[in-house]
N, C-alpha and C positions, 0 to 999 in steps of 0.2 A: 517741441515736446520730447522727441526722441533724444535730443542732446542732453536733456535734463536727467534721463533715466539712469545712465551710468553713474552720474554724480550722486543721485538719490540712493542708488543701490549701495554705493560706498558709505554714505551717511548712515543708512539703516544698518549696514553690516557693522560699522563702528559702534553704533549705539547698542546693538545686540551683543556684540562681543564684550563691550565694557560694562553693560548693565544687566545682562541676563541673569547672572548670579544674584544680583541684588533683587531682581524681580521675583525669582524663584523663592528666595529667602523670605521676602516680605509676604508673599502670597501663602507660603507654607505656614507662616506664623498665624495668618488669618484663618486658613482653612484646615490646618492640621498637617503634620508631616506624613500621615497615612494617605494624604491626597496628592503626593508628590508627582505621580504620573499624570494626573489631571492638570496639575499646575504647569508641569513642563510642556505639555501639549498646548496649553493656553498661551504660554509665553511664545512658543513657536508660531502659533496662530496669529499672535499680535504682530509678529514680524512680517508674516505673509500679507496680513491685512494692510500694513503700512506700505508694502511694496506695490500693492494693487491700488491703494487709495491716494497716496501722496502725490503721484505724478499728475493727478487730475485736480485734487482739492488744494494742493500746496502743502508745504511742510509746516506743521503746527509750530507755534512759538515755543511751546514746551513739549518737545518731542517725547521726552521720557514719560511725562505725565500721560500723554496720549497712549503710549504703549502700555503703561500700567493700567490705565482705565480699560483699555480693550482686553487685556489679558484677564483682568479681574472679572469683567462681564462674561468672557468665555468660560471661566471657571464656574461661575454661577449657573450659566445656561447648561453646562455639561452635568453639573451635580443635580440640577432640577430634572433634567431628562432621565437621569439614571435613578431618580427617586431616592437618592441617598441623603438629600437635604432639601427640604422645601421651605425652611424657615429663614434662610439667609437672605439678606437684602443688602444693598449697597447704595450709598448716597454720593453726592457730587464731590465730597471731600475725601473719598477713598477710604472711609471708615466703615468696616463691616459691622452690621448690627444683627442681633438675633431677634426673634419675634417679640420678645419682651423689652426690646430696645437697649439691651445691655451691649456695651462696646466689646467687639471681638477684634483685638489687635489695635495697636496704637498708630498714630499718624506716621507716615513714611519718613517725613522730614526729620523727626526727632529719634526714630527708632531703627533706621535702616542699618546702621553700623552694628548694633546689638543683634539685629535679625540675622545678619550675615555671619557673624561669629557663631551664633547658635546653630545655624545651618551647617557650618563647617564641622562643628563638634558632633552634630547629629550624624553626619556622614562618616565620622571617624569613631563611631560607637564600638566598644570592644565586642559586641555581639557578632561582628563580622571580622573576617581575616584582615590582616594589615594591607595586603595588596588590594582587597576589595574597598577598603576605606579610602585609599589613595585614588583609585580609579573613579569611585563614586564622587569624591570631592572635585576631581578635575572635570567630570561631566556636569555636575550640578552647579558648582560654585564658579568654576573656571570657564564654563561654556565650551569645553573641548568636545570635538567629535569623537566617535568611537575609533576612527582611523588615527587621529592624533594621539589618543591614549595608547593605542596599540603600538605606535611608533615609540612612544616614551618607554613602554614596557618591553620593547623588542618582542612583541607577541603578535598573534594573529587576531584579526578584527572580530571573528566570530567568538573566539575565546573571551575577549574583553566584553563583548555584548552580553554573553552568558554570565560573566562575573558580575556585571552591574545589575542585571535582572535579578540574580540570586541575592545580591546584597540588599536591594530594595525590598524584596519579599521578606528577607530575614528581619530587617528593621521594622517593617509593618507588623510582623508577627510578634515582635518583641515589645511593641507599644512604645517605641522610642519617641521622646518628646524633644522639642527644640528648646534647649537651655544651655547655659554655660555650666560645665561640670564644676563640682566643688574642688578645692585644692587636693583633696584625697583622691578624687577620680581623675584628675587632670593628667598625671603621668601616663596613664593607659592610652591616652588619645593624642597627646601633643606631638609625639614623634611622627605619627601618620599625617597630621596637619602640616607639619613643617616639610615633610617629604613631598606632599602634594604641591605646596607653594614653590618648593625648590624645582620640581619638574615644570611647573607653570612658567617660572622665570626662565629656565633654560630653553624652553621651546620659543619663548619670545626673543631671547638674546641671540639664538642661532636657529632661525626658523627652518624646520625640516622640509617644508614645501613652499611654493609660491615664488613670486618675482623678487621680493625684497629680502635682504639678508636678515633683517630683524623684524619683529612684530611688536611695536612699541606699546600697543594696547595691553598685551599680555605682560610685558615687563613692568609697566607702571601699575597694573592691577595687582600683580604679585607684591610690589612694594607697598601699595595701599593696604592690602590685607595683612602683611607682616607688621605694618605700622599699627593696625588696629590691635593685633595681639600684643605688641610691645607696650602700648599705652593702657591696656586694660589691667586693672588691679589684680585680677585672678590669673590671667594668662601670661603676664610679663615674666621674663626670666632672662638670665645671662645668655642662654642658648638662643632664645628668640632674638635678642639684640645682636648676637653674632651673625645670625642669618640675615637680619636687616642690614647689618654693615656690609656683608658680602654682596647683597643685591645692589646697594647704593654705590659701592666701589666699582662693580662691574658696569652698572648702568651709566655711570659717569663717563665711560669711554665710548658710549654708543654714538655720539656725534661724529666720531672719527673711525668707526668700524667700516665705513664705506665712503667713497668719494662722491662728488656731486653727480657723477654718472651712475651711482649705485654699485660701483666696482669695489670688491672687498679689499680692505687695507689691512695688512698684517701689523702687529704691534710696533715693529721697528719703523714702519712707514708713517705712523700716526703723529699728528701735530698735538702735542700734549697741552699746549696753550688753549686748544679748542675743547678740551675735556670740560665737563660740567663741574665747575668749582663748588656750586651749592650742594650737589649730590656727594662730592668728596667730603665736604664739611659734615654733611649729615651722616655719612658713613663713619667718619671719625667719632662723631658723637655716640653712635650706637656701639662702635668698637670699644670705646672707653667704658661704657655701661656693661658690656659683655665681660669685662675683666673683674666684675664685682663678686662673682661666685668662686667656688673652690673646685669646680669641675670644668675640664676642657673638652668640649665636644668636637666632632668633625667639623662643624660649622665654624668654630673658633679658628681651627687650622686653615680652612679654606678662606676665611675672611682675612687672615694674616697674609696668605699668599696674594690675595687680591689687593691688599693694602700695599704690599711691597711693590708690586707692579705699578700701582697707581701713583704712589708717592715718589718713585724714583725720578730723579731730575732728567734722566735720559735712558734710553733702552740699554745702552752698554754700561751704565752705572747701576743696573739692577743687581740686587743682592741675591745672585743665583744660588749661592751656598745655603743661605737661610731658607730659600724657597724649596730647595732639594731636601733639606732637613724636615720641613713641614710635610712634604710628600712622603718621605720615608715613614714618618709617624702615622700618617693616614693609611698607608699600605700595610703597616704592621697591624693596625686595628682591624681592617677588612680589605682584602685585596680587590681591586677593581681594574680590569683591563683598560678601560677608557681613561681612568686616572693615571694608570701606568704609562699610557701614551703621552700624556701631558708631562709626567715626570721625566720621561726619556728626552723630551725636547729640552728640558732644563739641563739634564745630564750632558747633552750635546754641547751646550754653551760652556760647560765647565771642563769636560774631558775630551771633547772633540767628536767629529763625525763617526769615526770607527767604533768607539765605545757605545754610542747611542744606537748605531745601525745594527750592530751585532745583537743587542738585546731586543731591538725592535722586531727582528725577525721571529723571535719567540712568541710574539703576540699575534702572528698571522692567522692562526686557527681561530682564536677567540674573537678577532676583529675582522673576519673575512668578509663581512657585509657592512663595514663601517667606512664611509668615504674618507674621513679625515685620516684614518690609518694609511690609506694608499697615497694621499697627498703628502703626508709626512715621509713615507717610504720613498716616494719619488724625489723629494727634496734631498734626502741623503744620497740616493743613488746618483743624482745629478752631480752632487759635490764630489762623489767618488769617481766621476768620469764615466759612469755606466748609463749612457743616455738611452740606450735601447730598453733597458729595464725601467728607467724613469718614465719613458713614454708609455710603456705597458701599464705601469702603476697608475699613471694619470688617466689613462683610458678606462681602467677599472673604476677609479674614483668618479669619473664622469657618469658611468653606468649606474653607480649606486646613489648618486645625488638627485634629489627632486627639487632642489632650490636653484632658481635661475641665476642668482648672483654668484653662487658657488660654482656653477657650471661655467660662467664667463671667466671666473678666476682660473679655473682649471685650463680652459682654452688658452688663456694668456700665458700660463706657465708652459704649456705645450709649445707655444711659439718661441719661447725663450730658450728652449733646450738646444744645445749645440750638438748636431749629429756626430756619431762616432765615425771615424774614417779607418778603413782597413790598412 
């Protein structure tokens, strides 16, 4: 029995991470967006119930249906206890009905994609601030913890918790409904939606915490959600396709981001033949579609950078000049210190260590708590023969990282540094 518990825990965690957003969306469609707190509590309760029940009763054939049924019943019980609704009933097919037997909400199987799109746009309603929209979407649709959102925002957890609480209250007071916005309303919301998916993908592609370098569930959930937007007649646009292309190009390289021992592999060390060819083809499809408009977004430029990296025959045949041009354009639009770090790595390939290192030092204040900055700094310091400085930089990078795979990479780099001799 005890041997099964860790495996079951991983199974339940996977289901919850992958499906919690779908569950919340479906239940909010049935009970109303104003019941979102009740719904989220019920979804969480279903996870706890599974962890308590499945080790003894066995894993159900349809685990997701079990979680949905449990969460839905928890919602009904909670609403009845609070006397907010005494007429709701539920049948064995998961269809909620009112006291006069009118259907409330459609079957999950045929409506879940629409439900989740509606939830995303409800969370990104213009009644709340842009940051609140993104944070609420990550929490509700992505299943992110407050701590994970705080990391993405480089903010404190209590600040993010208050932000989300205020956002929910504002949306309830505004009577927000779950629906796809009209084409006229769409521009006010779509940027927040895309930013939330961008952050979701990034956390999956480079996990901030944990044992593994990547979190595949988050990566492929972000791809699934951007694909829903890309194929929906109202939400599709060149910008959406550009972000979908970026996700696919990046995700295609995931099989080689670490070796069979889970050790991080830098791009130059990766076997390009092992990259996911289907995702590359899918990325190219979206990239071609993204060229249909007359506006170039940041996502277009980032997708182009990812395409150049992915389509190069070898690392040293990469078109560094074109990548640098794309980064220059992005930085002119809106400067980002993290993006500048990536730009300087490219600059180093073109103009050498000294040019990149000199400019890198200017980022020290803005990226003083960013592990990758110190890893990059150590790389250049080692090339310059400054091993003492390189060791100090790697030690700082180790302190700042909460990811075990990254820490092992840093430890490996420390062992490779040749000490300076007086």
